[in-house]
PQR file of N, CA, C, O and H, with PARSE charges and radii, in Angstrom:
ATOM      1  N   UNK A   1      -5.866  22.424  -0.943 -0.4000 1.5000
ATOM      2  CA  UNK A   1      -5.559  21.982   0.569 -0.0000 2.0000
ATOM      3  C   UNK A   1      -4.675  21.771   0.952  0.5500 1.7000
ATOM      4  O   UNK A   1      -4.080  20.758   0.585 -0.5500 1.4000
ATOM      5  N   UNK A   2      -4.096  22.709   1.977 -0.4000 1.5000
ATOM      6  CA  UNK A   2      -2.881  22.871   2.512 -0.0000 2.0000
ATOM      7  C   UNK A   2      -2.631  22.021   4.339  0.5500 1.7000
ATOM      8  O   UNK A   2      -3.189  22.830   5.081 -0.5500 1.4000
ATOM      9  H   UNK A   2      -4.579  23.532   2.275  0.4000 1.0000
ATOM     10  N   UNK A   3      -2.322  21.366   4.841 -0.4000 1.5000
ATOM     11  CA  UNK A   3      -1.922  20.948   5.527 -0.0000 2.0000
ATOM     12  C   UNK A   3      -0.674  21.101   6.760  0.5500 1.7000
ATOM     13  O   UNK A   3      -0.419  20.628   7.867 -0.5500 1.4000
ATOM     14  H   UNK A   3      -1.869  20.709   4.239  0.4000 1.0000
ATOM     15  N   UNK A   4      -0.305  21.732   6.133 -0.4000 1.5000
ATOM     16  CA  UNK A   4       0.519  22.103   7.192 -0.0000 2.0000
ATOM     17  C   UNK A   4       0.752  22.339   8.456  0.5500 1.7000
ATOM     18  O   UNK A   4       1.663  21.934   9.177 -0.5500 1.4000
ATOM     19  H   UNK A   4      -0.512  22.116   5.233  0.4000 1.0000
ATOM     20  N   UNK A   5      -0.565  23.353   8.776 -0.4000 1.5000
ATOM     21  CA  UNK A   5      -0.817  24.381   9.714 -0.0000 2.0000
ATOM     22  C   UNK A   5      -1.408  23.006  10.737  0.5500 1.7000
ATOM     23  O   UNK A   5      -1.309  23.082  11.962 -0.5500 1.4000
ATOM     24  H   UNK A   5      -1.305  23.682   8.190  0.4000 1.0000
ATOM     25  N   UNK A   6      -1.902  22.016  10.184 -0.4000 1.5000
ATOM     26  CA  UNK A   6      -2.600  21.187  10.804 -0.0000 2.0000
ATOM     27  C   UNK A   6      -1.475  20.290  11.536  0.5500 1.7000
ATOM     28  O   UNK A   6      -1.431  20.775  12.667 -0.5500 1.4000
ATOM     29  H   UNK A   6      -1.982  21.955   9.190  0.4000 1.0000
ATOM     30  N   UNK A   7      -0.460  19.137  11.470 -0.4000 1.5000
ATOM     31  CA  UNK A   7       0.424  18.412  12.007 -0.0000 2.0000
ATOM     32  C   UNK A   7       1.124  18.884  12.130  0.5500 1.7000
ATOM     33  O   UNK A   7       1.024  20.022  11.673 -0.5500 1.4000
ATOM     34  H   UNK A   7      -0.496  18.743  10.552  0.4000 1.0000
ATOM     35  N   UNK A   8       2.470  18.539  12.822 -0.4000 1.5000
ATOM     36  CA  UNK A   8       3.621  18.754  13.714 -0.0000 2.0000
ATOM     37  C   UNK A   8       4.628  18.288  12.770  0.5500 1.7000
ATOM     38  O   UNK A   8       4.525  17.162  12.283 -0.5500 1.4000
ATOM     39  H   UNK A   8       2.552  17.614  13.193  0.4000 1.0000
ATOM     40  N   UNK A   9       5.403  18.908  12.531 -0.4000 1.5000
ATOM     41  CA  UNK A   9       6.748  18.143  11.631 -0.0000 2.0000
ATOM     42  C   UNK A   9       7.542  17.362  11.594  0.5500 1.7000
ATOM     43  O   UNK A   9       8.467  17.311  10.783 -0.5500 1.4000
ATOM     44  H   UNK A   9       5.487  19.823  12.926  0.4000 1.0000
ATOM     45  N   UNK A  10       7.223  16.319  12.822 -0.4000 1.5000
ATOM     46  CA  UNK A  10       7.267  14.774  12.732 -0.0000 2.0000
ATOM     47  C   UNK A  10       6.290  14.393  12.309  0.5500 1.7000
ATOM     48  O   UNK A  10       6.581  13.425  11.607 -0.5500 1.4000
ATOM     49  H   UNK A  10       6.472  16.360  13.481  0.4000 1.0000
ATOM     50  N   UNK A  11       4.977  14.597  12.290 -0.4000 1.5000
ATOM     51  CA  UNK A  11       4.110  14.515  11.735 -0.0000 2.0000
ATOM     52  C   UNK A  11       3.975  14.043   9.660  0.5500 1.7000
ATOM     53  O   UNK A  11       3.463  13.197   8.925 -0.5500 1.4000
ATOM     54  H   UNK A  11       4.740  15.384  12.861  0.4000 1.0000
ATOM     55  N   UNK A  12       4.738  15.149   9.596 -0.4000 1.5000
ATOM     56  CA  UNK A  12       4.150  15.934   8.137 -0.0000 2.0000
ATOM     57  C   UNK A  12       5.715  15.209   7.295  0.5500 1.7000
ATOM     58  O   UNK A  12       5.915  14.805   6.150 -0.5500 1.4000
ATOM     59  H   UNK A  12       5.154  15.835  10.193  0.4000 1.0000
ATOM     60  N   UNK A  13       6.726  15.333   8.717 -0.4000 1.5000
ATOM     61  CA  UNK A  13       7.766  14.306   7.587 -0.0000 2.0000
ATOM     62  C   UNK A  13       6.797  12.920   7.630  0.5500 1.7000
ATOM     63  O   UNK A  13       5.657  13.083   7.197 -0.5500 1.4000
ATOM     64  H   UNK A  13       6.563  15.662   9.647  0.4000 1.0000
ATOM     65  N   UNK A  14       7.065  11.906   7.995 -0.4000 1.5000
ATOM     66  CA  UNK A  14       6.695  11.002   7.992 -0.0000 2.0000
ATOM     67  C   UNK A  14       5.195  10.888   6.924  0.5500 1.7000
ATOM     68  O   UNK A  14       5.342  10.050   6.035 -0.5500 1.4000
ATOM     69  H   UNK A  14       7.992  11.773   8.346  0.4000 1.0000
ATOM     70  N   UNK A  15       4.597  11.203   6.918 -0.4000 1.5000
ATOM     71  CA  UNK A  15       3.561  11.358   6.042 -0.0000 2.0000
ATOM     72  C   UNK A  15       4.021  11.169   4.527  0.5500 1.7000
ATOM     73  O   UNK A  15       3.678  10.392   3.636 -0.5500 1.4000
ATOM     74  H   UNK A  15       4.477  11.884   7.640  0.4000 1.0000
ATOM     75  N   UNK A  16       5.253  12.558   4.642 -0.4000 1.5000
ATOM     76  CA  UNK A  16       5.829  12.481   3.135 -0.0000 2.0000
ATOM     77  C   UNK A  16       6.687  10.858   3.126  0.5500 1.7000
ATOM     78  O   UNK A  16       6.816  10.213   2.085 -0.5500 1.4000
ATOM     79  H   UNK A  16       5.532  13.189   5.366  0.4000 1.0000
ATOM     80  N   UNK A  17       7.275  10.329   4.630 -0.4000 1.5000
ATOM     81  CA  UNK A  17       8.361   9.462   3.626 -0.0000 2.0000
ATOM     82  C   UNK A  17       7.270   8.212   3.573  0.5500 1.7000
ATOM     83  O   UNK A  17       7.928   7.336   3.011 -0.5500 1.4000
ATOM     84  H   UNK A  17       7.171  10.853   5.476  0.4000 1.0000
ATOM     85  N   UNK A  18       6.241   7.772   3.793 -0.4000 1.5000
ATOM     86  CA  UNK A  18       4.940   7.080   4.105 -0.0000 2.0000
ATOM     87  C   UNK A  18       4.828   6.818   2.526  0.5500 1.7000
ATOM     88  O   UNK A  18       5.222   5.876   1.839 -0.5500 1.4000
ATOM     89  H   UNK A  18       5.707   8.484   4.249  0.4000 1.0000
ATOM     90  N   UNK A  19       3.919   8.387   2.099 -0.4000 1.5000
ATOM     91  CA  UNK A  19       3.930   8.654   0.234 -0.0000 2.0000
ATOM     92  C   UNK A  19       4.609   8.248  -0.723  0.5500 1.7000
ATOM     93  O   UNK A  19       4.099   7.884  -1.782 -0.5500 1.4000
ATOM     94  H   UNK A  19       3.598   9.153   2.657  0.4000 1.0000
ATOM     95  N   UNK A  20       6.069   8.252  -0.451 -0.4000 1.5000
ATOM     96  CA  UNK A  20       7.017   7.895  -1.238 -0.0000 2.0000
ATOM     97  C   UNK A  20       7.695   6.640  -1.089  0.5500 1.7000
ATOM     98  O   UNK A  20       8.369   6.240  -2.038 -0.5500 1.4000
ATOM     99  H   UNK A  20       6.483   8.548   0.410  0.4000 1.0000
ATOM    100  N   UNK A  21       7.623   6.008  -0.114 -0.4000 1.5000
ATOM    101  CA  UNK A  21       7.220   4.802   0.409 -0.0000 2.0000
ATOM    102  C   UNK A  21       6.384   3.549  -0.707  0.5500 1.7000
ATOM    103  O   UNK A  21       6.837   2.603  -1.351 -0.5500 1.4000
ATOM    104  H   UNK A  21       7.075   6.333   0.657  0.4000 1.0000
ATOM    105  N   UNK A  22       4.936   4.125  -0.528 -0.4000 1.5000
ATOM    106  CA  UNK A  22       3.590   3.639  -0.743 -0.0000 2.0000
ATOM    107  C   UNK A  22       4.277   3.603  -2.970  0.5500 1.7000
ATOM    108  O   UNK A  22       4.501   2.750  -3.828 -0.5500 1.4000
ATOM    109  H   UNK A  22       4.567   4.893  -0.005  0.4000 1.0000
ATOM    110  N   UNK A  23       4.303   4.828  -2.864 -0.4000 1.5000
ATOM    111  CA  UNK A  23       4.353   4.818  -4.311 -0.0000 2.0000
ATOM    112  C   UNK A  23       4.995   4.503  -5.312  0.5500 1.7000
ATOM    113  O   UNK A  23       4.516   4.338  -6.434 -0.5500 1.4000
ATOM    114  H   UNK A  23       4.121   5.521  -2.166  0.4000 1.0000
ATOM    115  N   UNK A  24       6.631   4.342  -4.864 -0.4000 1.5000
ATOM    116  CA  UNK A  24       7.966   3.787  -4.916 -0.0000 2.0000
ATOM    117  C   UNK A  24       6.944   2.414  -5.356  0.5500 1.7000
ATOM    118  O   UNK A  24       6.515   2.121  -6.472 -0.5500 1.4000
ATOM    119  H   UNK A  24       7.021   4.476  -3.953  0.4000 1.0000
ATOM    120  N   UNK A  25       6.840   2.053  -4.673 -0.4000 1.5000
ATOM    121  CA  UNK A  25       6.385  -0.101  -5.225 -0.0000 2.0000
ATOM    122  C   UNK A  25       5.334  -0.215  -6.181  0.5500 1.7000
ATOM    123  O   UNK A  25       4.480  -1.087  -6.340 -0.5500 1.4000
ATOM    124  H   UNK A  25       7.188   2.291  -3.767  0.4000 1.0000
ATOM    125  N   UNK A  26       5.651   1.182  -6.971 -0.4000 1.5000
ATOM    126  CA  UNK A  26       4.008   0.676  -7.743 -0.0000 2.0000
ATOM    127  C   UNK A  26       4.455   1.437  -8.884  0.5500 1.7000
ATOM    128  O   UNK A  26       4.662   2.633  -8.679 -0.5500 1.4000
ATOM    129  H   UNK A  26       6.345   1.890  -6.842  0.4000 1.0000
ATOM    130  N   UNK A  27       4.642   0.992 -10.028 -0.4000 1.5000
ATOM    131  CA  UNK A  27       4.413   1.510 -11.908 -0.0000 2.0000
ATOM    132  C   UNK A  27       3.774   2.836 -11.725  0.5500 1.7000
ATOM    133  O   UNK A  27       4.360   3.900 -11.925 -0.5500 1.4000
ATOM    134  H   UNK A  27       4.474   0.020 -10.195  0.4000 1.0000
ATOM    135  N   UNK A  28       2.390   2.704 -11.285 -0.4000 1.5000
ATOM    136  CA  UNK A  28       1.292   4.205 -11.472 -0.0000 2.0000
ATOM    137  C   UNK A  28       1.981   5.054 -10.243  0.5500 1.7000
ATOM    138  O   UNK A  28       1.488   6.155  -9.998 -0.5500 1.4000
ATOM    139  H   UNK A  28       1.915   1.839 -11.123  0.4000 1.0000
ATOM    140  N   UNK A  29       3.059   4.614  -9.485 -0.4000 1.5000
ATOM    141  CA  UNK A  29       3.462   5.565  -8.333 -0.0000 2.0000
ATOM    142  C   UNK A  29       2.893   7.496  -8.710  0.5500 1.7000
ATOM    143  O   UNK A  29       2.262   8.320  -8.048 -0.5500 1.4000
ATOM    144  H   UNK A  29       3.459   3.719  -9.684  0.4000 1.0000
ATOM    145  N   UNK A  30       3.424   7.515  -9.851 -0.4000 1.5000
ATOM    146  CA  UNK A  30       4.178   9.038 -10.436 -0.0000 2.0000
ATOM    147  C   UNK A  30       2.505   9.210 -10.593  0.5500 1.7000
ATOM    148  O   UNK A  30       2.207  10.403 -10.658 -0.5500 1.4000
ATOM    149  H   UNK A  30       3.936   6.846 -10.389  0.4000 1.0000
ATOM    150  N   UNK A  31       2.032   8.842 -10.624 -0.4000 1.5000
ATOM    151  CA  UNK A  31       0.402   9.637 -11.710 -0.0000 2.0000
ATOM    152  C   UNK A  31      -0.022  10.256 -10.428  0.5500 1.7000
ATOM    153  O   UNK A  31      -0.152   9.601  -9.394 -0.5500 1.4000
ATOM    154  H   UNK A  31       2.274   7.873 -10.570  0.4000 1.0000
ATOM    155  N   UNK A  32      -0.226  11.478 -10.516 -0.4000 1.5000
ATOM    156  CA  UNK A  32      -1.168  12.406  -9.899 -0.0000 2.0000
ATOM    157  C   UNK A  32      -2.087  11.733  -9.607  0.5500 1.7000
ATOM    158  O   UNK A  32      -2.180  11.665  -8.382 -0.5500 1.4000
ATOM    159  H   UNK A  32      -0.120  12.010 -11.356  0.4000 1.0000
ATOM    160  N   UNK A  33      -2.719  11.269 -10.039 -0.4000 1.5000
ATOM    161  CA  UNK A  33      -4.513  10.610  -9.246 -0.0000 2.0000
ATOM    162  C   UNK A  33      -3.824   9.438  -8.238  0.5500 1.7000
ATOM    163  O   UNK A  33      -4.312   9.197  -7.134 -0.5500 1.4000
ATOM    164  H   UNK A  33      -2.643  11.324 -11.034  0.4000 1.0000
ATOM    165  N   UNK A  34      -2.895   8.896  -8.642 -0.4000 1.5000
ATOM    166  CA  UNK A  34      -2.133   8.084  -7.673 -0.0000 2.0000
ATOM    167  C   UNK A  34      -1.823   8.424  -6.473  0.5500 1.7000
ATOM    168  O   UNK A  34      -2.296   7.927  -5.451 -0.5500 1.4000
ATOM    169  H   UNK A  34      -2.498   9.092  -9.539  0.4000 1.0000
ATOM    170  N   UNK A  35      -1.160   9.130  -6.528 -0.4000 1.5000
ATOM    171  CA  UNK A  35      -0.835  10.013  -5.273 -0.0000 2.0000
ATOM    172  C   UNK A  35      -1.851  10.627  -4.605  0.5500 1.7000
ATOM    173  O   UNK A  35      -2.037  10.412  -3.407 -0.5500 1.4000
ATOM    174  H   UNK A  35      -0.775   9.534  -7.359  0.4000 1.0000
ATOM    175  N   UNK A  36      -2.166  10.970  -4.903 -0.4000 1.5000
ATOM    176  CA  UNK A  36      -3.479  12.721  -4.409 -0.0000 2.0000
ATOM    177  C   UNK A  36      -4.775  10.818  -3.739  0.5500 1.7000
ATOM    178  O   UNK A  36      -5.328  10.812  -2.639 -0.5500 1.4000
ATOM    179  H   UNK A  36      -2.016  11.145  -5.876  0.4000 1.0000
ATOM    180  N   UNK A  37      -4.896   9.491  -4.837 -0.4000 1.5000
ATOM    181  CA  UNK A  37      -5.641   9.215  -3.394 -0.0000 2.0000
ATOM    182  C   UNK A  37      -4.980   8.476  -2.539  0.5500 1.7000
ATOM    183  O   UNK A  37      -5.704   7.591  -2.082 -0.5500 1.4000
ATOM    184  H   UNK A  37      -4.447   9.496  -5.730  0.4000 1.0000
ATOM    185  N   UNK A  38      -3.952   8.462  -2.145 -0.4000 1.5000
ATOM    186  CA  UNK A  38      -2.733   7.417  -1.529 -0.0000 2.0000
ATOM    187  C   UNK A  38      -2.535   8.871  -0.487  0.5500 1.7000
ATOM    188  O   UNK A  38      -2.750   9.116   0.700 -0.5500 1.4000
ATOM    189  H   UNK A  38      -3.363   9.180  -2.516  0.4000 1.0000
ATOM    190  N   UNK A  39      -2.144   9.437  -1.362 -0.4000 1.5000
ATOM    191  CA  UNK A  39      -2.416  10.792  -0.165 -0.0000 2.0000
ATOM    192  C   UNK A  39      -2.933  11.328   0.775  0.5500 1.7000
ATOM    193  O   UNK A  39      -2.455  12.061   1.641 -0.5500 1.4000
ATOM    194  H   UNK A  39      -1.969   9.238  -2.326  0.4000 1.0000
ATOM    195  N   UNK A  40      -4.871  10.613   0.450 -0.4000 1.5000
ATOM    196  CA  UNK A  40      -5.692  10.482   0.848 -0.0000 2.0000
ATOM    197  C   UNK A  40      -5.792  10.300   2.187  0.5500 1.7000
ATOM    198  O   UNK A  40      -6.019  10.958   3.203 -0.5500 1.4000
ATOM    199  H   UNK A  40      -5.259  10.017  -0.254  0.4000 1.0000
ATOM    200  N   UNK A  41      -5.551   9.207   1.859 -0.4000 1.5000
ATOM    201  CA  UNK A  41      -5.908   8.268   2.895 -0.0000 2.0000
ATOM    202  C   UNK A  41      -4.761   8.608   4.161  0.5500 1.7000
ATOM    203  O   UNK A  41      -5.054   8.490   5.350 -0.5500 1.4000
ATOM    204  H   UNK A  41      -5.367   8.673   1.035  0.4000 1.0000
ATOM    205  N   UNK A  42      -3.332   9.075   3.636 -0.4000 1.5000
ATOM    206  CA  UNK A  42      -2.597   9.164   5.066 -0.0000 2.0000
ATOM    207  C   UNK A  42      -2.772  10.442   5.701  0.5500 1.7000
ATOM    208  O   UNK A  42      -2.240  10.486   6.811 -0.5500 1.4000
ATOM    209  H   UNK A  42      -3.094   9.171   2.669  0.4000 1.0000
ATOM    210  N   UNK A  43      -3.316  11.426   5.362 -0.4000 1.5000
ATOM    211  CA  UNK A  43      -4.321  12.238   5.523 -0.0000 2.0000
ATOM    212  C   UNK A  43      -5.014  11.853   6.611  0.5500 1.7000
ATOM    213  O   UNK A  43      -4.759  12.089   7.792 -0.5500 1.4000
ATOM    214  H   UNK A  43      -3.748  11.391   4.461  0.4000 1.0000
ATOM    215  N   UNK A  44      -6.150  11.080   6.015 -0.4000 1.5000
ATOM    216  CA  UNK A  44      -7.575  10.703   6.892 -0.0000 2.0000
ATOM    217  C   UNK A  44      -7.284   9.945   8.173  0.5500 1.7000
ATOM    218  O   UNK A  44      -7.992   9.904   9.179 -0.5500 1.4000
ATOM    219  H   UNK A  44      -6.357  10.888   5.056  0.4000 1.0000
ATOM    220  N   UNK A  45      -5.657   9.119   7.874 -0.4000 1.5000
ATOM    221  CA  UNK A  45      -5.298   8.277   9.308 -0.0000 2.0000
ATOM    222  C   UNK A  45      -4.279   9.461  10.161  0.5500 1.7000
ATOM    223  O   UNK A  45      -4.096   9.451  11.378 -0.5500 1.4000
ATOM    224  H   UNK A  45      -5.081   9.153   7.057  0.4000 1.0000
ATOM    225  N   UNK A  46      -3.838  10.204   9.435 -0.4000 1.5000
ATOM    226  CA  UNK A  46      -3.302  10.944  10.418 -0.0000 2.0000
ATOM    227  C   UNK A  46      -4.327  11.988  11.418  0.5500 1.7000
ATOM    228  O   UNK A  46      -4.311  12.161  12.637 -0.5500 1.4000
ATOM    229  H   UNK A  46      -3.987  10.212   8.446  0.4000 1.0000
ATOM    230  N   UNK A  47      -5.011  12.454  10.580 -0.4000 1.5000
ATOM    231  CA  UNK A  47      -6.009  13.256  11.422 -0.0000 2.0000
ATOM    232  C   UNK A  47      -6.762  12.506  12.550  0.5500 1.7000
ATOM    233  O   UNK A  47      -7.173  13.004  13.598 -0.5500 1.4000
ATOM    234  H   UNK A  47      -5.024  12.313   9.590  0.4000 1.0000
ATOM    235  N   UNK A  48      -6.878  11.100  12.110 -0.4000 1.5000
ATOM    236  CA  UNK A  48      -7.339  10.384  13.819 -0.0000 2.0000
ATOM    237  C   UNK A  48      -6.283   9.608  14.613  0.5500 1.7000
ATOM    238  O   UNK A  48      -6.224   8.506  15.160 -0.5500 1.4000
ATOM    239  H   UNK A  48      -6.545  10.695  11.259  0.4000 1.0000
ATOM    240  N   UNK A  49      -5.199  11.026  14.378 -0.4000 1.5000
ATOM    241  CA  UNK A  49      -4.104  10.549  15.127 -0.0000 2.0000
ATOM    242  C   UNK A  49      -2.908   9.609  15.698  0.5500 1.7000
ATOM    243  O   UNK A  49      -2.068   9.465  16.586 -0.5500 1.4000
ATOM    244  H   UNK A  49      -5.247  11.920  13.934  0.4000 1.0000
ATOM    245  N   UNK A  50      -3.575   8.984  14.295 -0.4000 1.5000
ATOM    246  CA  UNK A  50      -2.588   7.937  13.984 -0.0000 2.0000
ATOM    247  C   UNK A  50      -1.383   8.770  12.964  0.5500 1.7000
ATOM    248  O   UNK A  50      -1.714   8.931  11.789 -0.5500 1.4000
ATOM    249  H   UNK A  50      -4.257   9.100  13.574  0.4000 1.0000
ATOM    250  N   UNK A  51      -0.216   9.213  13.335 -0.4000 1.5000
ATOM    251  CA  UNK A  51       0.648   9.877  13.017 -0.0000 2.0000
ATOM    252  C   UNK A  51       2.014   8.960  12.810  0.5500 1.7000
ATOM    253  O   UNK A  51       2.840   9.678  12.247 -0.5500 1.4000
ATOM    254  H   UNK A  51       0.053   9.083  14.289  0.4000 1.0000
ATOM    255  N   UNK A  52       2.560   7.637  13.057 -0.4000 1.5000
ATOM    256  CA  UNK A  52       3.637   6.769  13.245 -0.0000 2.0000
ATOM    257  C   UNK A  52       4.016   6.814  11.793  0.5500 1.7000
ATOM    258  O   UNK A  52       3.473   7.583  10.999 -0.5500 1.4000
ATOM    259  H   UNK A  52       1.889   7.053  13.514  0.4000 1.0000
ATOM    260  N   UNK A  53       5.106   5.839  11.423 -0.4000 1.5000
ATOM    261  CA  UNK A  53       5.535   5.982  10.009 -0.0000 2.0000
ATOM    262  C   UNK A  53       4.635   5.126   9.140  0.5500 1.7000
ATOM    263  O   UNK A  53       3.997   5.329   8.107 -0.5500 1.4000
ATOM    264  H   UNK A  53       5.547   5.215  12.068  0.4000 1.0000
ATOM    265  N   UNK A  54       4.916   3.568  10.354 -0.4000 1.5000
ATOM    266  CA  UNK A  54       3.785   2.605  10.311 -0.0000 2.0000
ATOM    267  C   UNK A  54       2.467   2.314   9.497  0.5500 1.7000
ATOM    268  O   UNK A  54       2.165   1.703   8.472 -0.5500 1.4000
ATOM    269  H   UNK A  54       5.434   3.402  11.193  0.4000 1.0000
ATOM    270  N   UNK A  55       1.512   3.439  10.965 -0.4000 1.5000
ATOM    271  CA  UNK A  55       0.692   3.180  10.574 -0.0000 2.0000
ATOM    272  C   UNK A  55      -0.201   4.325   9.105  0.5500 1.7000
ATOM    273  O   UNK A  55      -1.197   4.141   8.405 -0.5500 1.4000
ATOM    274  H   UNK A  55       1.758   3.935  11.798  0.4000 1.0000
ATOM    275  N   UNK A  56       0.855   5.497   9.219 -0.4000 1.5000
ATOM    276  CA  UNK A  56       0.770   6.403   8.350 -0.0000 2.0000
ATOM    277  C   UNK A  56       1.009   5.437   6.828  0.5500 1.7000
ATOM    278  O   UNK A  56       0.400   5.792   5.818 -0.5500 1.4000
ATOM    279  H   UNK A  56       1.664   5.646   9.788  0.4000 1.0000
ATOM    280  N   UNK A  57       1.906   4.256   6.790 -0.4000 1.5000
ATOM    281  CA  UNK A  57       2.262   4.117   5.505 -0.0000 2.0000
ATOM    282  C   UNK A  57       1.470   2.075   5.087  0.5500 1.7000
ATOM    283  O   UNK A  57       1.573   1.256   4.174 -0.5500 1.4000
ATOM    284  H   UNK A  57       2.400   3.968   7.610  0.4000 1.0000
ATOM    285  N   UNK A  58       0.883   2.152   6.198 -0.4000 1.5000
ATOM    286  CA  UNK A  58      -0.240   0.685   5.981 -0.0000 2.0000
ATOM    287  C   UNK A  58      -1.434   1.990   5.629  0.5500 1.7000
ATOM    288  O   UNK A  58      -1.559   1.832   4.415 -0.5500 1.4000
ATOM    289  H   UNK A  58       0.799   2.817   6.940  0.4000 1.0000
ATOM    290  N   UNK A  59      -2.098   2.832   5.897 -0.4000 1.5000
ATOM    291  CA  UNK A  59      -3.126   3.383   5.266 -0.0000 2.0000
ATOM    292  C   UNK A  59      -2.595   3.866   4.191  0.5500 1.7000
ATOM    293  O   UNK A  59      -3.460   4.215   3.387 -0.5500 1.4000
ATOM    294  H   UNK A  59      -1.996   2.960   6.883  0.4000 1.0000
ATOM    295  N   UNK A  60      -1.473   4.040   3.820 -0.4000 1.5000
ATOM    296  CA  UNK A  60      -1.374   4.270   2.539 -0.0000 2.0000
ATOM    297  C   UNK A  60      -1.285   3.094   1.139  0.5500 1.7000
ATOM    298  O   UNK A  60      -1.672   3.076  -0.030 -0.5500 1.4000
ATOM    299  H   UNK A  60      -0.770   3.756   4.473  0.4000 1.0000
ATOM    300  N   UNK A  61      -0.389   2.008   2.249 -0.4000 1.5000
ATOM    301  CA  UNK A  61      -1.207   0.575   0.897 -0.0000 2.0000
ATOM    302  C   UNK A  61      -1.822   0.317   1.202  0.5500 1.7000
ATOM    303  O   UNK A  61      -1.369  -0.775   1.547 -0.5500 1.4000
ATOM    304  H   UNK A  61      -0.075   2.022   3.198  0.4000 1.0000
ATOM    305  N   UNK A  62      -3.164   0.294   1.626 -0.4000 1.5000
ATOM    306  CA  UNK A  62      -4.449   0.004   1.419 -0.0000 2.0000
ATOM    307  C   UNK A  62      -4.797   0.628   0.911  0.5500 1.7000
ATOM    308  O   UNK A  62      -5.259  -0.100   0.033 -0.5500 1.4000
ATOM    309  H   UNK A  62      -3.531   1.181   1.345  0.4000 1.0000
ATOM    310  N   UNK A  63      -5.157   2.039   0.486 -0.4000 1.5000
ATOM    311  CA  UNK A  63      -5.247   2.761  -0.778 -0.0000 2.0000
ATOM    312  C   UNK A  63      -4.571   2.842  -1.711  0.5500 1.7000
ATOM    313  O   UNK A  63      -5.059   3.621  -2.530 -0.5500 1.4000
ATOM    314  H   UNK A  63      -4.782   2.631   1.200  0.4000 1.0000
ATOM    315  N   UNK A  64      -3.275   2.235  -2.143 -0.4000 1.5000
ATOM    316  CA  UNK A  64      -2.627   1.443  -2.529 -0.0000 2.0000
ATOM    317  C   UNK A  64      -3.575   0.137  -3.506  0.5500 1.7000
ATOM    318  O   UNK A  64      -3.728   0.300  -4.716 -0.5500 1.4000
ATOM    319  H   UNK A  64      -2.879   1.602  -1.477  0.4000 1.0000
ATOM    320  N   UNK A  65      -4.110  -1.039  -2.828 -0.4000 1.5000
ATOM    321  CA  UNK A  65      -4.789  -2.174  -3.008 -0.0000 2.0000
ATOM    322  C   UNK A  65      -5.840  -1.872  -3.844  0.5500 1.7000
ATOM    323  O   UNK A  65      -6.149  -2.421  -4.902 -0.5500 1.4000
ATOM    324  H   UNK A  65      -3.986  -1.171  -1.844  0.4000 1.0000
ATOM    325  N   UNK A  66      -6.580  -0.558  -3.032 -0.4000 1.5000
ATOM    326  CA  UNK A  66      -7.664  -0.134  -3.158 -0.0000 2.0000
ATOM    327  C   UNK A  66      -7.762  -0.024  -5.416  0.5500 1.7000
ATOM    328  O   UNK A  66      -8.396  -0.463  -6.375 -0.5500 1.4000
ATOM    329  H   UNK A  66      -6.329  -0.113  -2.173  0.4000 1.0000
ATOM    330  N   UNK A  67      -6.696   0.821  -5.077 -0.4000 1.5000
ATOM    331  CA  UNK A  67      -6.641   1.202  -6.105 -0.0000 2.0000
ATOM    332  C   UNK A  67      -6.318   0.249  -7.163  0.5500 1.7000
ATOM    333  O   UNK A  67      -6.685   0.578  -8.291 -0.5500 1.4000
ATOM    334  H   UNK A  67      -6.181   1.177  -4.298  0.4000 1.0000
ATOM    335  N   UNK A  68      -5.775  -0.742  -7.048 -0.4000 1.5000
ATOM    336  CA  UNK A  68      -5.324  -1.349  -8.306 -0.0000 2.0000
ATOM    337  C   UNK A  68      -6.081  -2.252  -7.918  0.5500 1.7000
ATOM    338  O   UNK A  68      -5.855  -2.898  -8.941 -0.5500 1.4000
ATOM    339  H   UNK A  68      -5.477  -1.010  -6.132  0.4000 1.0000
ATOM    340  N   UNK A  69      -7.269  -3.346  -6.988 -0.4000 1.5000
ATOM    341  CA  UNK A  69      -8.505  -3.992  -6.899 -0.0000 2.0000
ATOM    342  C   UNK A  69      -9.584  -2.858  -8.382  0.5500 1.7000
ATOM    343  O   UNK A  69     -10.407  -3.144  -9.251 -0.5500 1.4000
ATOM    344  H   UNK A  69      -7.452  -2.821  -6.157  0.4000 1.0000
ATOM    345  N   UNK A  70      -8.972  -1.705  -7.947 -0.4000 1.5000
ATOM    346  CA  UNK A  70     -11.221  -1.229  -8.958 -0.0000 2.0000
ATOM    347  C   UNK A  70     -10.231  -1.157  -9.929  0.5500 1.7000
ATOM    348  O   UNK A  70     -11.014  -1.041 -10.872 -0.5500 1.4000
ATOM    349  H   UNK A  70      -8.304  -1.472  -7.241  0.4000 1.0000
ATOM    350  N   UNK A  71      -9.143  -1.133 -10.454 -0.4000 1.5000
ATOM    351  CA  UNK A  71      -8.370  -1.100 -11.727 -0.0000 2.0000
ATOM    352  C   UNK A  71      -8.385  -2.232 -12.823  0.5500 1.7000
ATOM    353  O   UNK A  71      -8.282  -2.213 -14.049 -0.5500 1.4000
ATOM    354  H   UNK A  71      -8.507  -1.227  -9.688  0.4000 1.0000
ATOM    355  N   UNK A  72      -8.560  -3.262 -11.847 -0.4000 1.5000
ATOM    356  CA  UNK A  72      -9.086  -4.756 -12.512 -0.0000 2.0000
ATOM    357  C   UNK A  72     -10.549  -4.805 -13.412  0.5500 1.7000
ATOM    358  O   UNK A  72     -10.941  -5.867 -13.896 -0.5500 1.4000
ATOM    359  H   UNK A  72      -8.643  -3.277 -10.851  0.4000 1.0000
TER
END
């Protein structure tokens, strides 16, 4: 799924930074499936028009919380 044409360069940059920030906070942050689930929520947030770094990071953190909760 390519998202480059869907968002402007600032939104894409913020999305990448948000993903990196969220993933660096967990030991499992480099696992493909974890990053993918977090990225999906960040993309969903951006598609809803929320493209600030704060909004995108918050969406990623919520996804991480869901991942950790489901692993228990």
